[in-house]
N, C-alpha and C positions, 0 to 999 in steps of 0.2 A: 504493499499500498503506500501511495507515496503522499506526504504531509507538505502541503505547502505553507509558507511561514512569511506573512505581510510584514515587512518592517523598514525601516529606513535603515539603508547600507551600514551606517554608522553605528547603529545597538545590535544588527548582526555581525560585526567586526568585535563588537565589544562581549556579546556573546560567547562567540568563539573563544576568544581569550579568556574568558571565563571560565568554559568549559575544562578547557587545562589548567588552569590555575587552582581547580578543586582538587586537583591531584595533591598529594605529600609532597610527592617528587617531583612536580612542574617549578623548575628555576624560571623557565621564560617560558612564555606560550606563543604560540603562531597565532596573528590576527588575520582576516581574509583581505585579500587586496585581490580586486575585478582584473584582470590583464588579459587579454588577448591579442593574439600573435598579430606582431607590426604595430600594434596601440602602446602608446604610454600606459604604464599603470596607473590602477585606481592611484596606490600608494605613492604616487609622486604627483599626484593632482588632488590633496585633500577638499580643497575647496568645490572641486568640481561636481563630484558626486556625491559629497558627504551627505547632505542633504537630501537626494532623489530616493526615491521611496521604490523599492523592487520585490520582485514576485520571486523568493527564493525555494526552489526543488532542489530536491538531492543531485539532480543533474543538469539542473540550469540555472540561470537567473534572467527573468528579462523584466524590464522596465515596465513598471505598470501606469497604466493612466496616460500614456507618452505617446502622440503620435509618430514621433520619430524613434520609437525604441527599437534598438537594435538587440536581436537576438542571441545571446552569449551561452554556449556552451562546453563543458569540458574545462570549466572553469578551476583554475588552482589557486592552493592556499597558500600562500606566501604570508615573508614578513616576520618581524620580531616585536616583542614587547620590550623596549626599551632602546638598545642600540642607541647609546647616547643621544636619548630624545627626552627632553623634560616633560614635553607636551602627552606622550604616549605612556609615560610613568603616572602620568596626572591622569589621564582618560581610565586606565587603569585601576587607579584609587578610587573613580568613579563609580567604574561600572562591579568592582568587588563587593561579593555580598556582606564580607566585615567589613567594618572600621579600621582602615590600615595608612600609614604614612609611608608614600614613595619618593626615595630619593634617586634622579637617572643618576649616572657618571658625570654628565654636564654638570646637573649641581654640585655635585661633591667638588669637580674640581674648580668651579667659583670660590666653594672656602678655603683652597689650600691646603685644606688638611693633610696630613699625610698616612693618619690610620682610622679605624672606622670610632675607635670611642670617642677622639677629638669632633668629629664628623656628627656623632649622634647627640653631641649637648646640644647643639642645634634644635633637633626635631621638636616639636611641641609637647611640654609634658615629659621629656626626656631629662637628666642630669647623669654626671658623672663625677663617681668618686675614685679617689685614689689615681686618678688619669688614665683609669682601665675598666670601674665596673660601671655597666649602666644602672642606674634605676628609672625605671619606667613609672611614671606617675607616682613619684615619692616612695613607690617600693623598693627595699634591698634587692640586690644581686640574686639574692635566692631565689625571686620572685620574677625574675627575667629565663628565658630562655633563647640559644643561638642556633640556628640551624644552615648548613651549609649547603646550598642548593635544595633544602626541602628535608635534609639527613640530621642528624643529631651528632655532636661530635664530642669528645671529652675534654675535659680541661687539663692543662700540664700543672697547674697548682693545686697542689695535694691538699691543701686547706678550703677551697673553693669549688662549688659545684658547677659554675658557668666558665665559659671559657675567655680569658682578658680580651678583652675586644681592640686593646691598643697591639696585639698580636698582629692586625690582619691590615697591610697596608693597601689603601682604597685607590693604588692605583692598579689591582687586580679584579674591578670589580666591576659589572656591569651598573649596578643598583643596588639597592638596600630596601627591604619593603618592614617597615614594623608594624606590626598586625597587635592589634591592641584589643579587638573582641577574639572569641575564640570561636573555631569552628572543628566541626569534629576529626577533620582529618589530620588535626596538629598534636601532637603528644600532649596529654592529658594535663602535665606539670608547668601549669599558666596559670602566672598571677598579675605581673603587670603589663607583660604583651611579650611576644616573641620576636626575634631580630633576625630576617630571613637575607644572608647572604646571598649575592648572585656572580659568580663568575662569567668574566669574560668570555664571549663566543667568538669562533672564529669570523674573519670577516670575508666579505662574498670577493675582495681583492685582495692584491698582495698589498702589505703595508709592514712598514720599518720604523721606528723611532729609536734613538736614543736622549736619555738627558741627564744631565749632570747638576747638582746643586752644591751649594756652598754656603756654610751658616756663621752668625756672629751672635753671640749671648752673653748680655751685659754683666759683669761680673763674673765671669768663667773664662771667655775667650781670650788668650793671650795674657792670661792672671796666672799665679802661682795655686794650683791646686793639693789635692793627694792622692800619691799612690803609692806603689809598693811594686818589687820585684815580682814580675810573672812571667808569662812565656812568650818565644819568639810569635807564635800567632795569635794572640790576643788581640789582634784587629782585624780577625777573622772573626770572630763570635766563639771558639772553639778552641778548649785549652789543649795545650800539646803534651799532655802529661806531667806538665810542671805540676800542676797541686793534685795529680792523680795518688790515691793509696799507695805508700812504696811497697812495692814486691813482697818484700820481705815481712812488714804487718799484713799485707793481703793473703800470704798464703799461712801465716798463724791462725786467721780467720776463719779461713777457709768451710766451708761447708756449716756455716751460723756457729763457728765455735766463737766463744768468749774468750777473751784477751785476761789470762789468770796468773800471777806467780806462782810458781812452784811452792810445796809446801809440804809439811808430814800428809795433810790431809787432801793435797791437789800433788801429786806426785809429776803427773804429767803436763804441770803447768810450767809456763816461758821458765828459765834459769835466768841472773842477774846478766848473765852477759849475754841472754836472747832481749833484754828487755831494754840493755844498753845499746844495744846495736838496732832493734827498731825505733827507739828514741831518737838516735843521731839520724838515721833514715827520714824519719817524718821533720825534724827540723831543718835539712838541708834547703826546704823551700824558704823557709826565714819568717819573720813575723815586723820586722821595721815596718814603718811608712812614712815615706819620703817627700819632700814636695817635688813638685813636676810640673812647668811651665804646658798649659793647656794649648792648643791649637783650637783651627777652628773648627766648626761641625761639616760632615760632607756625605757626600750619597751620589749613587752611580745607578741608572736604572735601563734597562733594555728591552724592549718588546718588539714582537714580529708576527706575521701569518699571513696565509693564503688558503684560498681554496681550490680543489683540482677535481674537475667535471672527468671522471673514471670512465665512463659510458654516459647515455643519453639517459637512464633511468640512477644514475649513479654519481654523488658527488662527495668527496672529500675534504672539510674543511680543519686545517689546524694553525693552532695560534701558541705562542709561548713566550713568556716573560721570567725575565730576574731583577733583583734588585736589591742595592747593598746600601746600609746607611749607617751612621756612626753620629752619636750626639755626647756631647758631656754637658755636665750641669754640678755647678757647686754652689753650696749653701751653706747659708751661717744662720742657725736657728736657735731662739731661746725658748725655754721649755721652765715652765714653774710647776711646785709640787704644792699642794694645800691638804690641809688636815680641818678638820672639823671641831672647834672650840664652843664653848659660851657666849662668846663675842664675837662668831663667825668663824669666816676661814679664817687660816693662819699659816703664812709660807714658813714649809718645813724641808724645801728642797729648791734645788735649780740646775738646770745644765744649760752651759753651752756647747752647741752642735755645730762642728764644722763637718761636711761630708762632699765627697766628691763623687759623681754618678757617670760612668761612662755605661752608652749602652748602645749596641751592637746589634743590627737588626737585618736578616737575611730572607731573602725568599724565591720559590723558583715554583713556574707554575706552566704546567702544559694542557691544553685543552684540544680535543678533538671530536668532530660531528661527520656520522657517515648518514647521508641519506640515501633509504634505499627507497626510487620511486616518490610518487606524493605523499604516502600515508605511511611512512615508517624511519624512524630516526632513530639512533643510536650515539651517545656521547660519553664520552671519556675524560675525566678530570683527574690530574696528578696535585698535589697541593703539598710543598715542602715550606713550614714556616719557621725561623728561627729567632730567635729573640735570647739575647745573653746581657747579663747586668752586673757591671763591676762597680763596686760599691766599697768606697775607704769612708771610714769614718771614727773620727775623735770627740768624744764628749768631757768636756771637766767640766766638775761641779761637786754640790752635796747631794747626796743622796743616803737615808737613813742615817743622817749623823756625821757621814764620812766624808772627808771631801778626797775626792777620787777621780781619774782622767779614765774613761774607758775605750777601749782602740779595737775597729772589727774591723775586717778583710773578708767581705763577702762576693766570692764568683757566681754565677747562678745561669745555665743555661736550659732556657723552656725549647722546645721543638714539637710541632705539631704535624705530622704525617699523614694524610689523607689522600686514598684512591678510591674514586666514587666511578660507577657505571651505570648509565639510564640507558632508560628506552622508551620511546612513546608511537603507539602503533594505532589507526585509524583503519575500522574495518566498513566501507561503504554498504557492502551487501549485507551486514550485519545490524543495518538500523542505526548506520554510521558511530558504532561503536566504539571508544577510545579505551587502553590499556595503557596504565602507565607504571614502570616499575623503576625500581633504585636500589643498587647495594654498594654499600658505603663502609670500606673497612680503613677505620684511623688509629692511629698510636700516638699516644700524648707523653708526654717524658719531660721531666725536670731533674739535672744533675746539679748539685752543688757541693762540689769537692771543696775538702781542706779550706771549709770557712772556719777563721781563727779569730778568735777573742781573747782579750788580755787587760788587767787594771794594774793600774798604780794608784798607791794611795798616798795622799800628805802626812806626814810627821812632823811636828817640829819645822814646817815651813820647807821641807824635804820630800821631793817628789819620790818614791821608794816603790818595787816591786812587791805586791798585796803576797801577803803571806796569807790571804783566807783561801778557803776550799775552791772559790770559783774564781781564782786568781787567772785561769789560761784555760784555753779547750779549742780541741781539734776537731771537727765534725766533718763528717763525710755522708751525704745524702743521697738520695735517686729514688726515683717513683717513675713506674711503668705502666700505663694505664691504656687499654688497648678495649677497643668497642669495634662491632658489627652489626649494621642496620640495615633490615633490608625491610621492601614495603612494595606491594603491589595493588592498586586499584583501577577502578574502571568507570568510566561513566558512559550512560545510556539518555541520548537526549530525545526527545517527541515534540512534533511541532505539529499544531493543530492549523485549521484551516481559517478560525475563528480568529486567531492573534496568539492566544496564551501557548506557552513552552513550557516543559516540564523537564528538569533534568534529575537522572536518580544517576546517583554514587555510591560505591563503598570502596574496600579496601580493606586488608590484613596486613600484621608487619610483626616483627621482632626485632628487640633491641637486647645484646648481649655486652655486657662488660666486665672485664677481668683486670683489677689493680694489686700492683705488689708497691710497696714502699718501705722503705729502710733508712735509716739513721744509726749511723756510729760515731760517737763520739769518746774520744782521747785526751787525758789532762797529764801535765807532768806537775808530781805531787814532790813536795820536798823530803827527802827522805828523817827521819827521828833523828835527834843530835848530828844534823850535819855541819862538818865545819864551815860549810859556807854561807851557816847563821852569823858565826864569829868573826867573818872578811869584813873589816872597816870598809864602808860604801861600795860593797858590793851590790845590795840590792838598789840603790842609785843610779845602776850602770843602765845603758839602753837593753832595750828587750833581747838583742841578740847577742848582746856580750855574756847575759845570763843564761838564756835558754842555745847552749852550743855543745859541742861537744867534749871539751873542757869538763859540763859542767854536769853536763846527763849520764851518771854514773851509779853504780848502788849507794853510795853515800851521799850523794847529788841529787839531781832532779830525775825521778824513775818513771816513766810512763808506766800509766794505767788507763783502763779501760772504763770508763764513767756510762756509758750509754744507760737509758733509761729503759725501766722496766717495761714502757710502751710506746717505746720510740718505733715500732715493727710490726706490720701490718698487713694483712690482704684483704680481698675483699672480693665480693663478685654479684651482678643483679641482672634478669633477666626480666625482661618487659613484653608481652604476647598483647595483640592489641588487635581490634576490629571496629570499623565506624560503616555507618549507614546514613546517607544523608537526601533529601529531596529539594529540590528548589523550582519553585514556582514562579512564571514569569507572567502576570496581567497585564505587561505594558506599565500602567500607572504604579502597580503594587508588584513587588518583589519578593519572596518569602523563601526564607531557607530554614529546614526545619531536618536536626538529625541527632544521633549519638554516640558516643564512641564506649566501648569495654576495655579497659584495662586489667591486665593479673601483673602484679609486680612479685617477684621475690629478690630479697637481697640478706645478705650476710658480711659482717666485718667479722674479721678474727684476728685481733692481736695478743700478740705472744712476746715474752719475755725470751732474749738471746743467751739471758745470762742466769739464767734458771730452768731449767728444763721439768723443775719438779712442779712447779706451778702451772695449774690448769690454764691454758689461753681463755679469754675473755672474747665471749662471741655473742655477737650482738646482732639480730633477725628482722626483717620487716616483712611480713606476707600479706598481701591485700588482693581484694577483684573490684573495681568500683565501674559502676556507670556515668557518664559524663554528659547531659545533656545539652545542647545549643540551638538557640533561636534567634533569627535574624531577620529585620521585617525592613525594606525601604520602601519610601513612598515618594514616589517624582512626577511630582503634583505639577512642573512645569520641564520644558526642556532646559533649563537653568539650574533650576533647584531640586533639593530632595531633603525629606527627612529620613531616619535611620533611627532604629530601635533595635536593641541586642540584650539577650541575656541568657547566660551560662553558667553552669558549675561545675569549677576545676581545683585542683588539688596541690600541692607541693610535698613532697616527700623528705624526708631525713635523709641529709647525705651521708657517705659510708663514718665520716670520724665522727659526724653528729649521733653514731647511734654506740658510737664506743665510750666507755667510760675514762679510758687512757686521755691523760691530757698532753695537747700538742701545743706548739707555738706558731700564734698567726702572726705571717709574717709582717705584714703591715701597720699592725698594732701593735706587736713587738710583747704580746702579752700570753702566758698560756692560756687554755682553752681545755673544757671538760665535755666532753659529751653525755648523755644519758641514754641506755639503752632502753628505756619505755619513753621516749619520744614519740609522740600521734603525729600522724601526717595531717597536714594542716587543709581545711576545707573551706572552698571561697566561692561565693557567688557574686558575680559581677554583673550589674547594670547599665548601661549606655545607652544615650540618646544624643543623636546630633546631626544639626543643619549644616546643610552647605550649599553654596552658590556659587555656580561656574559663569565668569563673566564672557570666555571664550579665551582662545589660546591656552597659556601656563596661568592666568587669574582667576583667583579662588578666593574664595571666604566660609568661615567657617566657624561655628560654633557648638561646642558639646559638654555634656553632663555626666558624669557617670559619678558611680556608686561601687563601693566591695566591702563585702561582708565577711571575715576570717573568724571561723572556729579552731581553735587551738594552734594559731600563730607560734612560731617558733623566733626566741628572742635570744639575747646573750645577755644574761646577767653577770656584774659584777658581784664577786663574793670579796668579803673586806679581807684585810690580812697587812702583816709585813709587806708581801708580795703580791701585787696583782693578780686576780685569776678570776676569767670568766666561764660561767658554765651556761650549758644551753638548756631552753627549758620551755615547756609550753607556756602559753598566757592563757587567759581566758576566752578572749575575743579581740576585734579589733575591727575597726569602722576606716575608711578611706575614700574620701570623695572630694570634688572639685568639679573645675570649669575648664574649657581649655578652648582659646581663641587665637585662628590663625589667617592671616591676610596675606595672599600675595597679588601685586597690581603694579602693572606698568602705569607709568605717570605721561603717557602721552596724551590723556584726556585732558592734562591741565593746559596745555597748547593748543590743542582744536576747541575747547571751550573758551576758556576763558583769556589766554593770552596769546592771540595768535603769530605773534612776529618771532616768540620761543618755542623753538622743537624742543618739547621735551621726551619724545619717544624715547630715545636711548635710557631714559631712567626708568628705574624702576625702586620697590619695596617692598620688603619682607618682614611680616612683623608675627610672633606668638607670645602667646602671653597663658600660665598654668597657673591657678590659682588650686591649692590643693589642703585639704583641712583629716587628719588623723586622729584618733584616739585608741590607745590600747587599754584593755583593763587587765589587771593582776590578781590573782588569787591573793588574798593578804595572807593565807597559809603558806605558800610556797614561793612567797614573792621575796622571801629572805630578807637582807638589810636594805631593798631597794628603799629610797626617798620618795617616790612617786609611787603609787596604786595606778595612777591614771594620767597619761603624759602622751603626746606625741610619737608616732612610730620610728626608730632609729634611723636615720640617714633621710629620713623624708622635710625637703625643703617646703615652705608653704608657700612660694612662689618661683617661676622660672619664666625669665623671660628674655628675646632675642631680638634683634632690627638689623635686616640689613638693607643697606642702601648700594645697588648697584647702577654701574653706567655700560653699556655696551655698545660698540660699535664697530665697522666692518675689521677694524686692526687693533681694537683697545678695548678691554674690559677690566673694569675697577670695582670694587667690594668692600665695602665698611661695613663690619661685624661686633654689633655689640651684643653681650650678654650680662646676666646679672642672677644668682641664685640667691632665696632668703634664708637665714640661720637655719642649722638642722643638727639635731643632735648627733655627736659623735659618740661621745660616752656616756650611759646613764649612774646617774650618782648613788650614791649607799652613803646610808648610815647617816643620814642629813644633809650631806654634799649637795650642792646643787646639779644639773645634769652638766656635763662637756658639753657646747655648741661651738661647730665651726660657723665662723659669722658668716655674713653675707659676701659674696666677692663682686667683682665689677670686672673684665675683660672686653678689649677692645683690639680688633686685628682690623690688619687692612691687606688686602692684596691688590696687583695690579698687573695684568698680561697683554704683552705689544705682541701680536702676530707682525714678526719683521717681513716677511712676505711666505709664500704657499708653503715652504719649506721650516721655515727657522719661527721660532717663539720665545720670547723671556719673559721669566715672571718676577716678580719682586715682591716680596711678603714680611709683613711687621708685624709680628705676635706682642700681645699683651703691652700694648702701646701702655696702659695707666702704668704697669707693674704694681697695683694695690700690697699693699701688705696682707698676707695671708695672717686668719688671727684664728684661735679657737680660745673660748672663755669660758669661766667655770664662776656663777653667781659674782659677773661682771667682771673679774679679774682674768687677767692673760695667763693661757696656760703654754701655748705654741705662736712664737712669731718669728715669721720670716718670707720674703719674698722670692719670687720665682726666678727675675731678670725678666728683660725684653730680648728679644729677637730679630735678626734681621736675615733674609735667607734671599737669596739670588740661584735663578736653574736659567738654564739654557738647553731648549728642545731642538732636535735636528727630527723632521720626518719628509724624509726622499721621498719616500711610497706612503700613502696615504687615503 
């Protein structure tokens, strides 16, 4: 039976894109472009056929009610959503059943941002914490998810469930979709939203580009920073073995053995001579921190691609890109510590922190698309992202009434490797049935070799090496997280002569994860009765003159393993899912309804490498759940529409959150304890949005949203001489707010009011989000928390972004300003107020000049205001520092494009 659908071409094109977008694996969708042999395609003439009304059958398209109509048969489906086209991304945003924000690579390029995290802070309702974790609508990173071309990927950060988004360079992306309302084709762990990253596709014609960048940062570039003796290949971001665990020590702890000295009860332990050898080998890498003149930042990227017509029906597209970047950042920070007293907060400690952070990013990307006729496509994506942080820090001040200096040398390599195979198939003979599938294998790893810490204490105005048990430590951390994700889905369309259409979709999939995490820590302890204690001035010497081969001996410094009983664990998780969904298009009304079922099984086993007699700590979570979703769109005019959405979702505890074993949060530098009895957070999502489309890329929208949480997971601070955080379920939480967004070309000003002034090159972009949240704690389980009712951690009450743009044939300039409101950084305890990160203003400027068809130059100014970053507690400063202003210049050559 033939079902005819009478729709404007634009709507049918969007419907085709929407059909593919329903699939969880559809990273990009094909849109209909009517093309006859020897004629210019409709895609190239959007104004000509955009509003013509067509009658579309399965085999032909005939212009309706047109005396000059031409019958076209054998129409080919071509084109891509995206492809550096801001208008097409906007159209996808408009046609989507869900509420989404869409960013094309064209929009991203205007911001001058180099990574995804920096770009997303300009999206309505989004803010970025610690430069890498995205908070959607004020919710913490645990309530966000990241998908690569529709597939879930693991995080190389062993304390976080979400991939740090500064790991992804923007130049590898075709676009970004931020989905703010839930749909059944997405994973059920959905709180604030899902960030869907789309990698670039192969071009239709050859292209080649190469770009070099050089940068300057105030207070850092050409200034003396902190450094230490590293390896010859540090510039690559890969340690050459300089920091590796020495071979002798590695052999001693092979097979999970714990390093112990020989004794009557442990005759197989290490002898004094062996411990001396291990100590010598470990100390060879050194501990000293020295000043070093810092050079400019720099980067290089290369991209190329082409398509090849292998036969009449077979076309192969290839694209590749590599990128390298090195940045330096020196920061001088003041930290203050307070305690509560009858008279209020009293300062009990302070630190002056100087650090130099060197970051090396590299990436490699290969994409291949194989088109088999008109209806079948197979795609391959290979991605390798590496990010290395080399941090050197000295902290001077008073902590626990002791005047000390703390030193840290930390090298961390994060890597994400993804191999993805996807397929899209359409079967016209089976009622235009579409099948989408994807398989993604991802490996995330984190390597932190030979992190060294030590301290000196001041006595009688002399700074001496500390005699405390925590005077020094050398730790070696490794994490490997492997994930397999498989999804298959189908879309079956029904078109009716009276106008309505129905899309039925469904799918199933499985995600499996396996993680192994290991930390081994060693320390040099001074032997009891050591003669080194009586040497005058010995402990006032530099660290490398204290911990050297002459002093590492049985009656001097002896190497010991001090790995904590809970520093090693392995974990696994399996999530099976299936979903069904129906979308009914009545023309003015579009209704999408469906549900997803997920079966989750995960466990975490924490074990003590130093004591095999202790039973491992096993924590697990097994559950089944149905997650419904409803979305309604009322397109009451060609330019405006209302949206309504309701759904139920959840947020599960992560691996480490289910273990009672303590781990150190690398961003907060505070130990955190999990809870094996943690419950999954259940979330109800309600959204309402009005959208108006002026035409082109101009749009205006206003949205209201509310989220209700049962058993939200929070980090609660436990009082004591050493800060400690504990994961716990609160009773409930509520998050609601409003979002306003405007994108408008300013040409109407000259056209309507100032005819002598051409304002068409100018545009304005503005978005504002106001959020209010409250979390309720159980008085019996809240412990020492000061407030039983407060805003959620990390939630800013408002986020505002403003962009002023100027675009001509040869020049493009953008001025970008953003500001977020103060948000809770740490929850107060024992009557102490909460710690707030105060509001911050950021102002950036970017100018791109197209020298000719092949050359372009880009000039970027970042953080022009260089406002002070402030954290306060009860109005008193706890942290103060400045990031510095940045100047970057890039030159790009595109001989083929």
